[in-house]
C-alpha positions in Angstrom: -25.4 1.0 -115.2 -25.5 3.2 -112.3 -22.8 4.7 -110.2 -21.9 2.2 -107.1 -20.5 4.2 -104.3 -22.6 5.8 -101.5 -21.0 9.3 -102.5 -22.0 8.8 -106.0 -25.6 10.0 -105.2 -24.4 13.4 -105.5 -22.6 13.0 -109.1 -25.4 14.8 -111.0 -25.4 17.8 -108.8 -21.7 17.8 -108.6 -21.2 17.5 -112.3 -23.2 20.5 -112.9 -21.2 22.7 -110.6 -17.8 21.2 -112.0 -18.4 22.1 -115.6 -19.3 25.6 -114.6 -17.0 26.4 -111.7 -13.3 27.5 -111.6 -11.0 24.8 -110.6 -10.2 26.5 -107.3 -13.7 26.6 -106.2 -14.0 22.7 -106.5 -13.0 21.8 -103.0 -15.4 24.4 -101.6 -18.3 22.8 -103.8 -17.5 19.3 -102.5 -17.4 20.4 -98.9 -20.4 22.2 -98.9 -22.7 19.7 -100.4 -24.6 17.7 -98.0 -23.8 14.0 -98.5 -26.2 13.0 -96.0 -29.0 14.3 -98.2 -31.6 11.9 -99.6 -30.6 9.9 -102.7 -31.2 11.9 -105.8 -31.6 10.5 -109.3 -28.3 9.8 -110.9 -27.1 10.1 -114.5 -26.2 7.0 -116.3 -22.4 6.2 -116.0 -21.7 6.3 -119.8 -23.3 9.8 -119.9 -20.9 10.7 -116.9 -17.9 9.4 -118.4 -19.0 11.6 -121.7 -19.0 14.8 -119.5 -15.6 13.9 -117.8 -13.8 13.5 -120.9 -14.5 17.0 -122.0 -12.9 18.7 -118.7 -9.4 19.8 -118.3 -6.8 17.5 -116.9 -6.2 19.5 -113.6 -10.0 19.4 -112.9 -10.0 15.6 -113.6 -7.0 15.1 -111.1 -9.3 16.7 -108.3 -12.3 14.6 -109.3 -10.4 11.3 -108.7 -10.5 12.1 -105.0 -14.3 12.4 -105.0 -15.2 8.8 -105.1 -13.9 5.1 -106.3 -15.9 5.3 -109.5 -14.4 8.7 -110.6 -10.9 7.4 -109.7 -11.5 4.2 -111.5 -12.7 5.9 -114.6 -10.2 8.7 -114.8 -7.6 6.3 -114.2 -8.6 4.0 -117.1 -6.2 3.9 -120.1 -9.2 3.7 -122.7 -10.8 6.7 -120.8 -7.2 8.5 -121.2 -7.2 8.0 -124.8 -10.6 9.1 -125.3 -10.0 12.1 -123.4 -6.9 12.7 -125.7 -9.0 12.6 -128.7 -11.6 15.1 -127.4 -8.9 17.6 -126.1 -8.9 20.6 -128.6 -8.0 23.6 -126.3 -5.5 21.9 -123.7 -2.3 23.0 -125.6 0.6 24.5 -123.9 3.7 26.3 -124.8 6.7 25.2 -122.8 10.3 26.9 -123.1 13.7 26.4 -121.5 15.7 29.1 -119.8 18.2 29.7 -117.0 17.0 31.3 -113.7 18.8 34.0 -111.9 21.2 31.3 -110.4 21.9 29.9 -113.7 19.8 26.8 -113.1 17.9 25.2 -116.2 14.2 25.5 -115.9 11.0 24.7 -117.8 8.3 27.3 -118.1 4.9 26.5 -119.4 1.8 28.6 -120.2 -1.6 27.9 -122.0 -1.4 28.3 -125.5 -4.4 30.3 -125.7 -2.9 32.9 -123.5 -0.2 33.1 -126.0 -2.6 33.8 -128.9 -4.8 36.2 -126.9 -4.6 39.7 -128.0 -5.8 41.1 -124.9 -2.6 40.4 -123.0 1.0 41.9 -123.9 3.0 39.7 -121.5 2.3 36.1 -121.0 2.7 34.7 -117.3 4.1 31.2 -117.2 4.4 28.5 -114.7 7.6 26.9 -113.6 7.7 22.8 -114.2 9.3 20.9 -111.4 10.6 18.2 -113.6 11.5 15.0 -111.9 15.1 14.9 -112.1 18.5 17.0 -111.3 20.2 18.4 -114.4 23.7 20.1 -114.6 23.6 23.5 -116.1 26.5 22.2 -118.4 24.2 20.4 -120.9 21.5 21.5 -123.3 18.0 20.1 -122.3 16.3 18.9 -125.4 12.3 17.7 -125.6 10.3 16.0 -128.1 6.6 15.1 -127.2 3.7 12.8 -128.3 0.3 12.6 -126.8 1.1 14.9 -123.7 4.3 12.9 -122.9 7.5 14.6 -123.1 10.8 12.6 -123.7 13.4 14.7 -122.1 17.1 14.3 -122.1 20.5 16.4 -122.1 23.0 16.7 -124.7 26.2 15.3 -123.3 28.2 12.2 -124.2 28.2 11.0 -120.6 24.4 11.1 -120.5 23.1 7.6 -120.8 19.4 8.0 -120.0 16.3 9.9 -120.9 13.0 10.2 -119.3 9.4 10.2 -120.2 7.2 12.7 -118.3 3.7 13.7 -118.4 3.7 17.2 -116.8 0.0 17.4 -116.6 -0.5 14.5 -114.2 3.2 14.7 -112.8 4.2 11.0 -113.6 7.3 10.0 -115.2 9.5 6.9 -116.1 13.3 6.7 -116.4 13.9 4.9 -119.7 17.0 2.1 -119.7 20.3 3.6 -120.7 21.5 3.0 -124.1 24.3 0.2 -123.8 26.3 0.9 -127.2 28.9 3.7 -127.4 28.8 6.8 -129.3 30.8 9.9 -130.0 27.8 12.2 -130.5 25.0 12.3 -128.2 21.8 10.6 -129.3 18.9 12.6 -130.6 15.6 10.9 -129.3 12.2 10.7 -131.1 8.8 9.7 -130.0 5.8 8.1 -131.6 2.7 6.0 -131.1 2.4 2.6 -132.8 -1.3 1.8 -133.4 -0.5 -1.7 -134.4 0.6 -2.7 -130.7 -1.3 0.2 -129.1 1.8 1.4 -127.6 4.6 4.2 -127.8 8.2 3.8 -129.2 11.1 5.9 -128.6 13.7 6.0 -131.4 17.2 7.1 -130.7 19.5 8.0 -133.4 23.2 8.8 -133.3 25.9 9.7 -135.8 29.0 7.5 -135.9 31.9 9.6 -136.6 34.2 6.7 -137.3 32.1 5.6 -140.2 31.3 9.2 -141.7 27.5 9.6 -142.3 26.2 6.4 -140.7 23.2 7.0 -138.6 22.7 4.3 -136.2 19.0 3.6 -134.7 17.7 2.1 -131.5 14.0 1.4 -130.5 12.6 1.3 -127.1 8.9 0.0 -126.7 7.1 1.6 -123.6 6.7 -1.3 -121.4 10.0 -3.2 -121.9 12.9 -2.7 -120.2 15.5 -2.6 -123.1 16.6 -1.1 -126.4 16.7 -3.1 -129.8 19.0 -2.1 -132.7 17.4 -1.9 -136.2 18.6 -1.3 -139.4 20.7 2.0 -139.7 19.0 5.0 -141.8 19.7 4.1 -145.4 21.0 7.7 -146.1 24.6 8.6 -145.2 24.3 12.1 -143.6 23.6 14.1 -140.5 20.3 14.8 -138.5 20.0 18.0 -136.5 16.8 17.8 -134.7 14.2 15.3 -133.4 12.2 13.8 -136.1 8.4 14.6 -136.5 5.6 12.0 -135.7 3.1 12.0 -138.4 0.5 9.1 -139.7 2.3 6.5 -137.7 5.9 7.4 -138.9 8.8 9.4 -137.5 10.4 11.6 -140.3 13.8 13.2 -140.4 15.4 15.6 -142.6 18.7 14.0 -143.4 21.6 16.2 -144.8 23.9 14.9 -147.1 27.7 14.2 -146.1 28.9 15.5 -149.6 26.8 18.6 -149.9 24.8 19.8 -146.7 22.7 21.9 -148.9 21.3 18.4 -150.3 18.8 16.7 -148.1 16.5 13.8 -148.2 13.3 13.3 -146.0 13.6 9.8 -144.4 10.5 8.0 -143.0 10.5 5.3 -140.4 7.2 3.3 -140.0 6.9 2.5 -136.5 4.8 -0.6 -137.0 7.0 -2.2 -139.5 10.2 -0.6 -138.5 11.0 -0.1 -142.2 12.1 3.1 -144.0 11.1 5.0 -147.0 12.2 8.2 -148.7 9.5 11.0 -149.1 9.5 13.5 -151.9 10.0 17.0 -151.4 8.5 20.1 -152.9 10.3 22.0 -155.5 12.8 24.0 -153.3 16.0 25.6 -154.2 18.5 23.7 -152.1 18.7 26.3 -149.1 20.8 25.4 -146.2 18.0 26.1 -143.6 15.3 23.7 -143.9 13.4 21.8 -141.1 10.6 19.6 -140.7 7.3 20.3 -138.6 3.7 19.3 -138.3 0.6 21.5 -138.7 -3.1 20.3 -138.4 -1.6 16.6 -138.5 0.3 17.1 -141.7 4.0 17.0 -142.3 5.5 20.4 -143.2 8.6 21.8 -144.6 10.1 25.3 -143.1 12.3 26.7 -145.8 14.1 29.7 -144.8 15.8 31.8 -147.6 19.0 33.4 -146.5 17.1 35.5 -143.8 14.9 37.5 -146.4 11.7 35.3 -145.6 10.9 31.7 -145.1 7.9 29.4 -146.8 5.8 27.0 -145.1 5.1 24.0 -147.2 2.4 21.3 -146.1 2.0 17.7 -147.6 -1.9 17.4 -147.5 -1.8 13.6 -148.4 1.2 12.0 -146.8 3.7 10.3 -149.2 2.2 12.1 -152.1 4.4 14.5 -153.9 1.8 16.2 -155.8 -0.2 17.3 -152.5 2.5 19.7 -151.5 1.2 23.2 -151.3 2.9 26.3 -150.2 0.7 27.8 -147.1 2.5 31.0 -146.3 5.5 33.0 -147.1 6.4 34.7 -143.7 8.4 38.0 -143.4 11.6 38.0 -141.7 12.3 39.6 -138.4 15.7 41.2 -137.1 17.4 39.7 -134.0 17.7 41.7 -130.8 21.4 41.9 -131.0 22.2 42.6 -134.6 20.9 44.1 -137.9 20.8 40.6 -139.4 17.8 38.6 -139.8 17.4 35.3 -138.1 17.5 32.3 -140.5 16.4 29.6 -138.1 12.8 29.5 -138.4 9.8 27.3 -138.0 6.1 27.2 -137.0 5.2 25.8 -133.7 1.3 25.8 -134.1 -1.5 27.2 -136.3 -4.8 28.2 -134.7 -8.2 27.5 -136.0 -8.4 31.3 -137.3 -5.0 30.6 -139.3 -2.8 32.5 -136.9 0.6 31.0 -136.7 2.9 30.8 -133.7 6.7 31.3 -135.1 9.8 30.5 -133.3 12.2 33.2 -134.6 15.1 31.6 -132.7 17.0 34.3 -130.2 14.2 36.8 -131.2 11.7 34.8 -129.4 8.1 33.6 -130.2 5.9 35.9 -132.5 2.2 35.3 -133.3 1.8 36.2 -136.9 -1.6 36.7 -138.4 -1.2 35.9 -142.1 -4.5 37.4 -143.3 -3.7 40.9 -142.1 0.1 40.7 -142.2 0.5 41.7 -138.5 3.0 40.1 -135.9 3.2 40.3 -132.3 6.1 39.3 -130.4 5.1 37.3 -127.3 6.8 38.5 -124.2 7.2 36.0 -121.3 7.2 37.2 -117.8 10.7 37.7 -116.1 12.3 36.3 -119.2 14.9 38.1 -121.7 15.2 35.3 -124.2 13.1 32.2 -125.2 14.9 28.9 -125.7 13.7 25.7 -127.6 9.9 26.3 -127.5 7.8 23.4 -127.6 4.0 22.9 -128.0 2.4 19.8 -126.0 -1.2 18.9 -125.4 -2.3 18.0 -121.9 -3.2 14.4 -121.5 -4.0 11.8 -118.9 -1.7 9.1 -120.6 0.8 7.5 -118.3 4.4 7.0 -119.3 
């Protein structure tokens, strides 16, 4: 199959320039091409698609304007999913902070620049999220496949939004209809059985101590559904981790907060199971994460160090292994070590990006035991850092 538009005769020449040129030179390249030149041999459309799915999102957004065929291809859901599978380097670090006017903001930078040893300070771009936000509320974010589920912690906040900052598209979720005392925690994942995304809202009911109520919204619908409550009485501190088609929470028991259970929700069956934990010592500061597509536990030991455990085979207790023991770091304002610690990302050469809470984000090289504090331009403190991958997926 050949490209059909009259402009598409120049596709082969343009693709060569596009894959080697910087994004800001793309417009100049298009303008300087002689569109009235004699027809040139064209590439098979399937080969063009293979080339395009390896390009960064910002470049693809510009290529959509080149011709109808490119626009149709890049806007296609199947192409967006393939581009997501091929994305290996398009990851970003996003942090929340307040600017000089006290207004809440989101800052973004390519993850590669954070890991780079050639730069001391990382320059971030301010993201213009598509809604107004009161500075009285704390902004919280969870992500899946490049889409961010953003909401605020406040009992009067009824809605959240799905937002893809890479393509600047968003969708406001329908409001939760039932009453709550504590603001809901949103969770986000992909259900491969229906080929769609589900947002899970969990909230604790203080009138029934320890009861955790759960609602589900399937993307493409305009309502929420109540499903069975989480079958463990306790408290959830943060958004669940999406791994292997499931959302996973660390639920801390009502009777003893040092005791915890990993509860897993299968997004296809909407049923629960309890996952085994490695042999830990019942420390208070535990949290879940994901590294290299595997479920992880970050186990802080009273500020002395923290261990990184990874479940190599999902659901198999025997597959838990300890990857790292990461040394402590002192907070800025005290002599105490920060206990709230988690790993945000692991690079191909096994460097890890660690969130040391009020201290900030640190790149730790496990092989040689060195660490570098990442300094964000014009910022004194990092808050709630998240790592997401750029994508073309529409909310």
